[in-house]
N, C-alpha and C positions, 0 to 999 in steps of 0.2 A: 245583201239586203232584200233585192228584190224577190228571190227565191224563197227566203223564210218567210216574207210577208205574204208570197202567193199561197205557200203551204197553210199559213195561219190563217187567213182569209178564207181560202178555198174550204178547209173543213169546217171553219164556223159557218159558212154560207150553206154547205151542204147539210149540217146540222139544222139550221133555221128551215131550210127548204123542206126537209123531210117533217119537220114539225108542223109546218104549214098545211103540207099536202095531208098528212095523216091525223092531225088534231086541229083543225081549223077553229072549231068553236072554243077551245081553249085560247088560242090566239086571240080571239075576238074578245073573249072576257078580260084578258090581260090588258089590252089596250084600253077598255072601258075603265077597269081599275085605275090604270096610269093616269087616264084623262080626269078622273075625279080626285086624284092626290097629288097635290103640289110638291110634296116631299119626293115622292117616286119620280115626277117629272123633272125637279132639280137634280137628284142623284143620277138619273138617266143622263142629263144634261153634262153633269161633271165627267162622268165615264165617256161619254161621246167627245167631249172636248178633250180629254186627256189623251183618248186614242187618235182622235183626228191631228192634234198638236203633234204627236210622236210621228206619226206617218208622214205628215206634211214636212217635219224638220229633217227626216232622214230619207225621204224617197219622193221628192218633189220632182219626178222626172216627166218630161213632156216630149214624148218621141211618138211617131206614128207606128207603133207596135203595141203588143198585148200589156207592157208594164204599165202604160198609162192608166189601165183601169185601176191599180193599185193607188195612184195618185189622185184619181178621182174619188175614190172611196175616202181617201183620207181627207180631201176638201170637203166632201160632203159631211163627213163625220164632225169635222171642226166646225163647219158652219152652223149645223144642227145643234151641236154642243153648246156653242156660243148663244145661239138663239135661246134655247131652253133655260140657259142660266141667267142671261141677262135681259131678256124680253118676256115680260109676264103673259102676252097675248101670242106669243109664237107658237105655242102648243095647238092653238086653233088653227094654224096653217097645217098641221098634222092630223087634223079630225077628218081627213078623208079616209082614214083607216078606221074610222069608228062606226060600230054597228053595220058592218057588211055583211054580205052573205057568205056562207061556207065556200062556195065556189070562188069568191073574191080572193079569200085568204090561201085557198088551193092554187089559185093562178100566181100570186105573189110567191108563194113556197115553190112552185115550178121553175119562177124566174130565177129566185135564189138559189135553187138547187143547180140549174144550168150555169149559172156564174161560178159556183161554187166548183163544180166538175171541171170547168174550164181552167180556173185558176190551179186546182189541185193537179190536173194534168201538166200544167206548165211548171208547177212548183216541184213535182216529183219526176219529171221527165230528165232522162240521163242523156 
């Protein structure tokens, strides 16, 4: 399961990273729209909650090696999803992503790209 999740999250983070690097203004506009629309926040929370619950239930591995990254991603997703679904003010804790410069979104994109490359490397290594 570790390899499958590494491939899945690796490719996902690569796509998000590239989007953040090459289209930062669009990412900023999406965050603005989400922060203004409770239905989108709730839907995002349900999706994050589902993904986090799945990962935590099948991959709650805490070892001093790279697979722990997948467990951390799962727990972050679970907590974020639970917060967005159950606490109306939780979205304000994510407001640090709101109305930032293009270089901020490029920086986040670079971090996501590096995490994605790392996970993809381990997922597809033979």
